[in-house]
PyMOL commands that place a pseudoatom at each C-alpha (Angstrom):
pseudoatom trace, name=CA, resn=MET, resi=1, chain=A, elem=C, hetatm=0, pos=[4.621, 57.881, -108.325]
pseudoatom trace, name=CA, resn=ASP, resi=2, chain=A, elem=C, hetatm=0, pos=[6.268, 55.448, -105.952]
pseudoatom trace, name=CA, resn=ALA, resi=3, chain=A, elem=C, hetatm=0, pos=[6.389, 56.438, -102.257]
pseudoatom trace, name=CA, resn=LYS, resi=4, chain=A, elem=C, hetatm=0, pos=[10.133, 55.722, -102.275]
pseudoatom trace, name=CA, resn=LEU, resi=5, chain=A, elem=C, hetatm=0, pos=[10.530, 58.833, -104.466]
pseudoatom trace, name=CA, resn=LEU, resi=6, chain=A, elem=C, hetatm=0, pos=[8.178, 60.966, -102.358]
pseudoatom trace, name=CA, resn=ASN, resi=7, chain=A, elem=C, hetatm=0, pos=[9.171, 60.096, -98.809]
pseudoatom trace, name=CA, resn=PRO, resi=8, chain=A, elem=C, hetatm=0, pos=[12.812, 61.289, -98.902]
pseudoatom trace, name=CA, resn=PHE, resi=9, chain=A, elem=C, hetatm=0, pos=[11.649, 64.844, -99.693]
pseudoatom trace, name=CA, resn=ILE, resi=10, chain=A, elem=C, hetatm=0, pos=[8.907, 64.910, -97.066]
pseudoatom trace, name=CA, resn=GLN, resi=11, chain=A, elem=C, hetatm=0, pos=[11.205, 63.440, -94.415]
pseudoatom trace, name=CA, resn=ALA, resi=12, chain=A, elem=C, hetatm=0, pos=[13.985, 65.868, -95.366]
pseudoatom trace, name=CA, resn=ALA, resi=13, chain=A, elem=C, hetatm=0, pos=[11.614, 68.856, -95.257]
pseudoatom trace, name=CA, resn=VAL, resi=14, chain=A, elem=C, hetatm=0, pos=[10.359, 67.889, -91.790]
pseudoatom trace, name=CA, resn=GLU, resi=15, chain=A, elem=C, hetatm=0, pos=[13.940, 67.405, -90.539]
pseudoatom trace, name=CA, resn=VAL, resi=16, chain=A, elem=C, hetatm=0, pos=[15.290, 70.642, -92.023]
pseudoatom trace, name=CA, resn=LEU, resi=17, chain=A, elem=C, hetatm=0, pos=[12.345, 72.756, -90.835]
pseudoatom trace, name=CA, resn=GLY, resi=18, chain=A, elem=C, hetatm=0, pos=[12.715, 71.238, -87.376]
pseudoatom trace, name=CA, resn=ALA, resi=19, chain=A, elem=C, hetatm=0, pos=[16.462, 71.866, -87.259]
pseudoatom trace, name=CA, resn=GLU, resi=20, chain=A, elem=C, hetatm=0, pos=[16.517, 75.331, -88.878]
pseudoatom trace, name=CA, resn=VAL, resi=21, chain=A, elem=C, hetatm=0, pos=[13.446, 77.007, -87.363]
pseudoatom trace, name=CA, resn=ASN, resi=22, chain=A, elem=C, hetatm=0, pos=[12.333, 74.571, -84.652]
pseudoatom trace, name=CA, resn=ALA, resi=23, chain=A, elem=C, hetatm=0, pos=[9.118, 74.056, -86.614]
pseudoatom trace, name=CA, resn=THR, resi=24, chain=A, elem=C, hetatm=0, pos=[6.397, 71.670, -85.617]
pseudoatom trace, name=CA, resn=VAL, resi=25, chain=A, elem=C, hetatm=0, pos=[5.306, 70.174, -88.943]
pseudoatom trace, name=CA, resn=THR, resi=26, chain=A, elem=C, hetatm=0, pos=[1.948, 68.636, -89.754]
pseudoatom trace, name=CA, resn=ARG, resi=27, chain=A, elem=C, hetatm=0, pos=[1.322, 67.034, -93.123]
pseudoatom trace, name=CA, resn=GLY, resi=28, chain=A, elem=C, hetatm=0, pos=[-1.828, 68.075, -94.935]
pseudoatom trace, name=CA, resn=GLU, resi=29, chain=A, elem=C, hetatm=0, pos=[-3.797, 66.032, -97.423]
pseudoatom trace, name=CA, resn=ILE, resi=30, chain=A, elem=C, hetatm=0, pos=[-1.709, 64.678, -100.295]
pseudoatom trace, name=CA, resn=SER, resi=31, chain=A, elem=C, hetatm=0, pos=[-3.121, 65.373, -103.745]
pseudoatom trace, name=CA, resn=MET, resi=32, chain=A, elem=C, hetatm=0, pos=[-2.234, 64.974, -107.416]
pseudoatom trace, name=CA, resn=GLN, resi=33, chain=A, elem=C, hetatm=0, pos=[-1.980, 68.043, -109.619]
pseudoatom trace, name=CA, resn=ASN, resi=34, chain=A, elem=C, hetatm=0, pos=[-1.671, 68.348, -113.375]
pseudoatom trace, name=CA, resn=SER, resi=35, chain=A, elem=C, hetatm=0, pos=[-1.860, 72.146, -113.605]
pseudoatom trace, name=CA, resn=SER, resi=36, chain=A, elem=C, hetatm=0, pos=[1.273, 73.856, -114.849]
pseudoatom trace, name=CA, resn=LEU, resi=37, chain=A, elem=C, hetatm=0, pos=[0.496, 77.111, -113.007]
pseudoatom trace, name=CA, resn=THR, resi=38, chain=A, elem=C, hetatm=0, pos=[2.105, 78.023, -109.704]
pseudoatom trace, name=CA, resn=SER, resi=39, chain=A, elem=C, hetatm=0, pos=[-0.384, 78.729, -106.971]
pseudoatom trace, name=CA, resn=ASP, resi=40, chain=A, elem=C, hetatm=0, pos=[2.033, 80.150, -104.401]
pseudoatom trace, name=CA, resn=ASP, resi=41, chain=A, elem=C, hetatm=0, pos=[3.645, 83.577, -104.116]
pseudoatom trace, name=CA, resn=VAL, resi=42, chain=A, elem=C, hetatm=0, pos=[7.169, 82.149, -103.892]
pseudoatom trace, name=CA, resn=THR, resi=43, chain=A, elem=C, hetatm=0, pos=[8.299, 78.868, -105.460]
pseudoatom trace, name=CA, resn=VAL, resi=44, chain=A, elem=C, hetatm=0, pos=[11.747, 77.299, -105.247]
pseudoatom trace, name=CA, resn=LEU, resi=45, chain=A, elem=C, hetatm=0, pos=[12.335, 74.932, -108.158]
pseudoatom trace, name=CA, resn=ILE, resi=46, chain=A, elem=C, hetatm=0, pos=[15.050, 72.270, -108.146]
pseudoatom trace, name=CA, resn=ASN, resi=47, chain=A, elem=C, hetatm=0, pos=[15.674, 69.760, -110.932]
pseudoatom trace, name=CA, resn=LEU, resi=48, chain=A, elem=C, hetatm=0, pos=[17.028, 66.276, -110.341]
pseudoatom trace, name=CA, resn=VAL, resi=49, chain=A, elem=C, hetatm=0, pos=[19.015, 64.251, -112.852]
pseudoatom trace, name=CA, resn=GLY, resi=50, chain=A, elem=C, hetatm=0, pos=[20.277, 60.708, -112.561]
pseudoatom trace, name=CA, resn=ASP, resi=51, chain=A, elem=C, hetatm=0, pos=[18.598, 57.488, -111.436]
pseudoatom trace, name=CA, resn=VAL, resi=52, chain=A, elem=C, hetatm=0, pos=[15.771, 59.638, -110.072]
pseudoatom trace, name=CA, resn=TYR, resi=53, chain=A, elem=C, hetatm=0, pos=[14.894, 62.605, -112.282]
pseudoatom trace, name=CA, resn=GLY, resi=54, chain=A, elem=C, hetatm=0, pos=[12.313, 65.358, -112.578]
pseudoatom trace, name=CA, resn=VAL, resi=55, chain=A, elem=C, hetatm=0, pos=[11.519, 68.454, -110.553]
pseudoatom trace, name=CA, resn=VAL, resi=56, chain=A, elem=C, hetatm=0, pos=[10.727, 69.328, -106.957]
pseudoatom trace, name=CA, resn=MET, resi=57, chain=A, elem=C, hetatm=0, pos=[9.143, 72.643, -106.057]
pseudoatom trace, name=CA, resn=TYR, resi=58, chain=A, elem=C, hetatm=0, pos=[8.691, 74.234, -102.656]
pseudoatom trace, name=CA, resn=GLY, resi=59, chain=A, elem=C, hetatm=0, pos=[5.865, 76.777, -102.737]
pseudoatom trace, name=CA, resn=MET, resi=60, chain=A, elem=C, hetatm=0, pos=[4.664, 79.161, -100.087]
pseudoatom trace, name=CA, resn=PRO, resi=61, chain=A, elem=C, hetatm=0, pos=[2.826, 82.417, -99.491]
pseudoatom trace, name=CA, resn=SER, resi=62, chain=A, elem=C, hetatm=0, pos=[5.026, 85.511, -99.106]
pseudoatom trace, name=CA, resn=ASN, resi=63, chain=A, elem=C, hetatm=0, pos=[4.343, 85.688, -95.363]
pseudoatom trace, name=CA, resn=THR, resi=64, chain=A, elem=C, hetatm=0, pos=[5.534, 82.093, -94.853]
pseudoatom trace, name=CA, resn=CYS, resi=65, chain=A, elem=C, hetatm=0, pos=[8.732, 82.881, -96.759]
pseudoatom trace, name=CA, resn=LEU, resi=66, chain=A, elem=C, hetatm=0, pos=[9.317, 86.005, -94.658]
pseudoatom trace, name=CA, resn=ASN, resi=67, chain=A, elem=C, hetatm=0, pos=[8.551, 84.175, -91.398]
pseudoatom trace, name=CA, resn=LEU, resi=68, chain=A, elem=C, hetatm=0, pos=[10.910, 81.290, -92.194]
pseudoatom trace, name=CA, resn=ILE, resi=69, chain=A, elem=C, hetatm=0, pos=[13.783, 83.468, -93.380]
pseudoatom trace, name=CA, resn=SER, resi=70, chain=A, elem=C, hetatm=0, pos=[13.361, 85.899, -90.463]
pseudoatom trace, name=CA, resn=LYS, resi=71, chain=A, elem=C, hetatm=0, pos=[13.668, 82.961, -88.067]
pseudoatom trace, name=CA, resn=ILE, resi=72, chain=A, elem=C, hetatm=0, pos=[16.641, 81.392, -89.908]
pseudoatom trace, name=CA, resn=MET, resi=73, chain=A, elem=C, hetatm=0, pos=[18.552, 84.678, -90.219]
pseudoatom trace, name=CA, resn=GLY, resi=74, chain=A, elem=C, hetatm=0, pos=[17.669, 85.948, -86.751]
pseudoatom trace, name=CA, resn=GLN, resi=75, chain=A, elem=C, hetatm=0, pos=[16.331, 89.288, -87.982]
pseudoatom trace, name=CA, resn=GLU, resi=76, chain=A, elem=C, hetatm=0, pos=[12.916, 90.533, -89.044]
pseudoatom trace, name=CA, resn=PHE, resi=77, chain=A, elem=C, hetatm=0, pos=[12.154, 90.786, -92.760]
pseudoatom trace, name=CA, resn=SER, resi=78, chain=A, elem=C, hetatm=0, pos=[8.974, 92.514, -93.895]
pseudoatom trace, name=CA, resn=GLU, resi=79, chain=A, elem=C, hetatm=0, pos=[9.388, 92.356, -97.683]
pseudoatom trace, name=CA, resn=LEU, resi=80, chain=A, elem=C, hetatm=0, pos=[10.711, 89.948, -100.254]
pseudoatom trace, name=CA, resn=ASN, resi=81, chain=A, elem=C, hetatm=0, pos=[14.110, 91.062, -101.470]
pseudoatom trace, name=CA, resn=SER, resi=82, chain=A, elem=C, hetatm=0, pos=[17.260, 89.465, -102.836]
pseudoatom trace, name=CA, resn=LEU, resi=83, chain=A, elem=C, hetatm=0, pos=[18.361, 88.327, -99.363]
pseudoatom trace, name=CA, resn=THR, resi=84, chain=A, elem=C, hetatm=0, pos=[15.052, 86.668, -98.446]
pseudoatom trace, name=CA, resn=LEU, resi=85, chain=A, elem=C, hetatm=0, pos=[14.758, 85.018, -101.862]
pseudoatom trace, name=CA, resn=SER, resi=86, chain=A, elem=C, hetatm=0, pos=[18.358, 83.799, -101.624]
pseudoatom trace, name=CA, resn=GLY, resi=87, chain=A, elem=C, hetatm=0, pos=[17.590, 82.428, -98.158]
pseudoatom trace, name=CA, resn=VAL, resi=88, chain=A, elem=C, hetatm=0, pos=[14.512, 80.523, -99.305]
pseudoatom trace, name=CA, resn=ALA, resi=89, chain=A, elem=C, hetatm=0, pos=[16.466, 79.162, -102.296]
pseudoatom trace, name=CA, resn=GLU, resi=90, chain=A, elem=C, hetatm=0, pos=[19.066, 77.818, -99.876]
pseudoatom trace, name=CA, resn=LEU, resi=91, chain=A, elem=C, hetatm=0, pos=[16.332, 76.267, -97.722]
pseudoatom trace, name=CA, resn=GLY, resi=92, chain=A, elem=C, hetatm=0, pos=[15.045, 74.375, -100.792]
pseudoatom trace, name=CA, resn=ASN, resi=93, chain=A, elem=C, hetatm=0, pos=[18.612, 73.411, -101.654]
pseudoatom trace, name=CA, resn=VAL, resi=94, chain=A, elem=C, hetatm=0, pos=[19.269, 71.973, -98.173]
pseudoatom trace, name=CA, resn=ILE, resi=95, chain=A, elem=C, hetatm=0, pos=[16.011, 69.977, -98.183]
pseudoatom trace, name=CA, resn=SER, resi=96, chain=A, elem=C, hetatm=0, pos=[16.722, 68.589, -101.667]
pseudoatom trace, name=CA, resn=GLY, resi=97, chain=A, elem=C, hetatm=0, pos=[20.331, 67.814, -100.803]
pseudoatom trace, name=CA, resn=ARG, resi=98, chain=A, elem=C, hetatm=0, pos=[19.241, 65.846, -97.763]
pseudoatom trace, name=CA, resn=ALA, resi=99, chain=A, elem=C, hetatm=0, pos=[16.675, 63.944, -99.879]
pseudoatom trace, name=CA, resn=THR, resi=100, chain=A, elem=C, hetatm=0, pos=[19.327, 62.979, -102.443]
pseudoatom trace, name=CA, resn=ILE, resi=101, chain=A, elem=C, hetatm=0, pos=[21.491, 61.620, -99.604]
pseudoatom trace, name=CA, resn=ARG, resi=102, chain=A, elem=C, hetatm=0, pos=[18.555, 59.331, -98.766]
pseudoatom trace, name=CA, resn=PHE, resi=103, chain=A, elem=C, hetatm=0, pos=[18.372, 58.283, -102.434]
pseudoatom trace, name=CA, resn=SER, resi=104, chain=A, elem=C, hetatm=0, pos=[22.101, 57.534, -102.405]
pseudoatom trace, name=CA, resn=GLU, resi=105, chain=A, elem=C, hetatm=0, pos=[21.705, 55.394, -99.281]
pseudoatom trace, name=CA, resn=ALA, resi=106, chain=A, elem=C, hetatm=0, pos=[18.990, 53.454, -101.167]
pseudoatom trace, name=CA, resn=GLY, resi=107, chain=A, elem=C, hetatm=0, pos=[21.317, 52.903, -104.150]
pseudoatom trace, name=CA, resn=TYR, resi=108, chain=A, elem=C, hetatm=0, pos=[20.086, 55.713, -106.456]
pseudoatom trace, name=CA, resn=LYS, resi=109, chain=A, elem=C, hetatm=0, pos=[22.496, 58.261, -107.904]
pseudoatom trace, name=CA, resn=SER, resi=110, chain=A, elem=C, hetatm=0, pos=[20.955, 61.689, -108.426]
pseudoatom trace, name=CA, resn=ASN, resi=111, chain=A, elem=C, hetatm=0, pos=[22.197, 65.244, -108.564]
pseudoatom trace, name=CA, resn=ILE, resi=112, chain=A, elem=C, hetatm=0, pos=[20.290, 68.460, -107.948]
pseudoatom trace, name=CA, resn=SER, resi=113, chain=A, elem=C, hetatm=0, pos=[20.437, 71.694, -109.891]
pseudoatom trace, name=CA, resn=THR, resi=114, chain=A, elem=C, hetatm=0, pos=[21.072, 75.119, -108.507]
pseudoatom trace, name=CA, resn=PRO, resi=115, chain=A, elem=C, hetatm=0, pos=[17.741, 76.356, -107.102]
pseudoatom trace, name=CA, resn=THR, resi=116, chain=A, elem=C, hetatm=0, pos=[15.588, 78.719, -109.146]
pseudoatom trace, name=CA, resn=VAL, resi=117, chain=A, elem=C, hetatm=0, pos=[13.253, 81.051, -107.260]
pseudoatom trace, name=CA, resn=ILE, resi=118, chain=A, elem=C, hetatm=0, pos=[10.016, 82.158, -108.883]
pseudoatom trace, name=CA, resn=ASN, resi=119, chain=A, elem=C, hetatm=0, pos=[8.490, 85.208, -107.227]
pseudoatom trace, name=CA, resn=GLY, resi=120, chain=A, elem=C, hetatm=0, pos=[4.863, 85.493, -108.324]
pseudoatom trace, name=CA, resn=LYS, resi=121, chain=A, elem=C, hetatm=0, pos=[1.634, 83.536, -108.452]
pseudoatom trace, name=CA, resn=GLY, resi=122, chain=A, elem=C, hetatm=0, pos=[0.209, 82.091, -111.644]
pseudoatom trace, name=CA, resn=ILE, resi=123, chain=A, elem=C, hetatm=0, pos=[3.538, 81.568, -113.415]
pseudoatom trace, name=CA, resn=GLU, resi=124, chain=A, elem=C, hetatm=0, pos=[3.399, 78.594, -115.770]
pseudoatom trace, name=CA, resn=ILE, resi=125, chain=A, elem=C, hetatm=0, pos=[5.843, 75.804, -114.984]
pseudoatom trace, name=CA, resn=SER, resi=126, chain=A, elem=C, hetatm=0, pos=[5.323, 72.746, -117.113]
pseudoatom trace, name=CA, resn=THR, resi=127, chain=A, elem=C, hetatm=0, pos=[6.404, 69.374, -115.765]
pseudoatom trace, name=CA, resn=ILE, resi=128, chain=A, elem=C, hetatm=0, pos=[5.794, 68.004, -119.279]
pseudoatom trace, name=CA, resn=GLY, resi=129, chain=A, elem=C, hetatm=0, pos=[3.599, 65.018, -118.677]
pseudoatom trace, name=CA, resn=PHE, resi=130, chain=A, elem=C, hetatm=0, pos=[4.741, 64.442, -115.099]
pseudoatom trace, name=CA, resn=PRO, resi=131, chain=A, elem=C, hetatm=0, pos=[1.791, 64.663, -112.739]
pseudoatom trace, name=CA, resn=ARG, resi=132, chain=A, elem=C, hetatm=0, pos=[2.851, 66.312, -109.482]
pseudoatom trace, name=CA, resn=ILE, resi=133, chain=A, elem=C, hetatm=0, pos=[2.238, 64.967, -106.022]
pseudoatom trace, name=CA, resn=VAL, resi=134, chain=A, elem=C, hetatm=0, pos=[1.392, 67.922, -103.785]
pseudoatom trace, name=CA, resn=VAL, resi=135, chain=A, elem=C, hetatm=0, pos=[2.065, 67.727, -100.063]
pseudoatom trace, name=CA, resn=PRO, resi=136, chain=A, elem=C, hetatm=0, pos=[1.229, 70.728, -97.850]
pseudoatom trace, name=CA, resn=LEU, resi=137, chain=A, elem=C, hetatm=0, pos=[3.338, 70.949, -94.698]
pseudoatom trace, name=CA, resn=GLY, resi=138, chain=A, elem=C, hetatm=0, pos=[1.847, 73.176, -92.018]
pseudoatom trace, name=CA, resn=THR, resi=139, chain=A, elem=C, hetatm=0, pos=[4.087, 74.915, -89.487]
pseudoatom trace, name=CA, resn=GLN, resi=140, chain=A, elem=C, hetatm=0, pos=[3.689, 77.701, -86.966]
pseudoatom trace, name=CA, resn=TYR, resi=141, chain=A, elem=C, hetatm=0, pos=[5.321, 79.944, -89.623]
pseudoatom trace, name=CA, resn=GLY, resi=142, chain=A, elem=C, hetatm=0, pos=[2.824, 79.101, -92.368]
pseudoatom trace, name=CA, resn=VAL, resi=143, chain=A, elem=C, hetatm=0, pos=[2.386, 76.409, -95.006]
pseudoatom trace, name=CA, resn=LEU, resi=144, chain=A, elem=C, hetatm=0, pos=[5.210, 75.114, -97.180]
pseudoatom trace, name=CA, resn=THR, resi=145, chain=A, elem=C, hetatm=0, pos=[3.836, 73.065, -100.077]
pseudoatom trace, name=CA, resn=VAL, resi=146, chain=A, elem=C, hetatm=0, pos=[6.105, 70.443, -101.622]
pseudoatom trace, name=CA, resn=HIS, resi=147, chain=A, elem=C, hetatm=0, pos=[5.376, 69.611, -105.279]
pseudoatom trace, name=CA, resn=ILE, resi=148, chain=A, elem=C, hetatm=0, pos=[7.124, 66.453, -106.469]
pseudoatom trace, name=CA, resn=ALA, resi=149, chain=A, elem=C, hetatm=0, pos=[7.243, 65.329, -110.101]
pseudoatom trace, name=CA, resn=LEU, resi=150, chain=A, elem=C, hetatm=0, pos=[9.851, 62.578, -110.226]
pseudoatom trace, name=CA, resn=ARG, resi=151, chain=A, elem=C, hetatm=0, pos=[10.474, 59.386, -112.107]
pseudoatom trace, name=CA, resn=GLU, resi=152, chain=A, elem=C, hetatm=0, pos=[12.884, 56.552, -111.713]
pseudoatom trace, name=CA, resn=LYS, resi=153, chain=A, elem=C, hetatm=0, pos=[15.245, 56.106, -114.652]
pseudoatom trace, name=CA, resn=GLN, resi=154, chain=A, elem=C, hetatm=0, pos=[14.641, 52.853, -116.467]
pseudoatom trace, name=CA, resn=PRO, resi=155, chain=A, elem=C, hetatm=0, pos=[17.647, 50.760, -117.536]
pseudoatom trace, name=CA, resn=GLY, resi=156, chain=A, elem=C, hetatm=0, pos=[18.901, 52.162, -120.840]
pseudoatom trace, name=CA, resn=GLY, resi=157, chain=A, elem=C, hetatm=0, pos=[16.827, 55.339, -120.380]
pseudoatom trace, name=CA, resn=ALA, resi=158, chain=A, elem=C, hetatm=0, pos=[17.974, 58.916, -120.753]
pseudoatom trace, name=CA, resn=ASP, resi=159, chain=A, elem=C, hetatm=0, pos=[19.983, 60.390, -117.873]
pseudoatom trace, name=CA, resn=SER, resi=160, chain=A, elem=C, hetatm=0, pos=[20.075, 63.977, -119.087]
pseudoatom trace, name=CA, resn=PRO, resi=161, chain=A, elem=C, hetatm=0, pos=[18.384, 66.097, -121.736]
pseudoatom trace, name=CA, resn=HIS, resi=162, chain=A, elem=C, hetatm=0, pos=[21.416, 65.540, -123.999]
pseudoatom trace, name=CA, resn=GLU, resi=163, chain=A, elem=C, hetatm=0, pos=[21.169, 61.765, -123.627]
pseudoatom trace, name=CA, resn=PHE, resi=164, chain=A, elem=C, hetatm=0, pos=[17.410, 61.968, -124.187]
pseudoatom trace, name=CA, resn=ILE, resi=165, chain=A, elem=C, hetatm=0, pos=[17.956, 63.852, -127.434]
pseudoatom trace, name=CA, resn=SER, resi=166, chain=A, elem=C, hetatm=0, pos=[20.506, 61.240, -128.505]
pseudoatom trace, name=CA, resn=LEU, resi=167, chain=A, elem=C, hetatm=0, pos=[17.845, 58.532, -128.030]
pseudoatom trace, name=CA, resn=ILE, resi=168, chain=A, elem=C, hetatm=0, pos=[15.574, 60.148, -130.632]
pseudoatom trace, name=CA, resn=LYS, resi=169, chain=A, elem=C, hetatm=0, pos=[15.579, 58.019, -133.771]
pseudoatom trace, name=CA, resn=PRO, resi=170, chain=A, elem=C, hetatm=0, pos=[16.393, 59.009, -136.425]
pseudoatom trace, name=CA, resn=PRO, resi=171, chain=A, elem=C, hetatm=0, pos=[18.844, 61.656, -135.129]
pseudoatom trace, name=CA, resn=LEU, resi=172, chain=A, elem=C, hetatm=0, pos=[17.918, 65.252, -135.799]
pseudoatom trace, name=CA, resn=SER, resi=173, chain=A, elem=C, hetatm=0, pos=[19.652, 66.690, -138.830]
pseudoatom trace, name=CA, resn=GLN, resi=174, chain=A, elem=C, hetatm=0, pos=[22.566, 69.019, -138.217]
pseudoatom trace, name=CA, resn=THR, resi=175, chain=A, elem=C, hetatm=0, pos=[21.482, 71.163, -141.182]
pseudoatom trace, name=CA, resn=GLY, resi=176, chain=A, elem=C, hetatm=0, pos=[18.271, 72.295, -139.584]
pseudoatom trace, name=CA, resn=HIS, resi=177, chain=A, elem=C, hetatm=0, pos=[16.090, 70.140, -141.852]
pseudoatom trace, name=CA, resn=HIS, resi=178, chain=A, elem=C, hetatm=0, pos=[14.041, 67.694, -139.840]
for i in range(1, 178): cmd.bond("trace and resi %d" % i, "trace and resi %d" % (i + 1))
show_as sticks, trace
zoom trace
């Protein structure tokens, strides 16, 4: 994966964590992962479509989620609930939104999906042949791990699942017979 697809998310995460919770962020060792299982307690998943497409996930232990949301909301949270999960979804949304602004400035059009929050370790999330770049970001509130599985759309390539399906030759039969 090209660094130009990775860097906007890492830079955006550092900026947002600094602005929202006054975090001091240190980047851990970058690795490649092919596993489709989540390894964090809480994972925010955001899809991208457009010139840059794929998925970005923000994973963290429960205590990191609680620490971050407690700091953002200005009140102490001791358990994951709908408010804390909504808060961490919005954090992932803000980071991804800022990254797509960077893509736009570089001439790439991309849109992000509504965030999905997965509460639980060991849930299978397949990035279907996309290896993920994994970047742990350490803060005084805990570790936020950014998983990035993105590709750049090739000229004439699919822009959405519907366009991808339309590129399948021959077209799938409408009668259910393939």
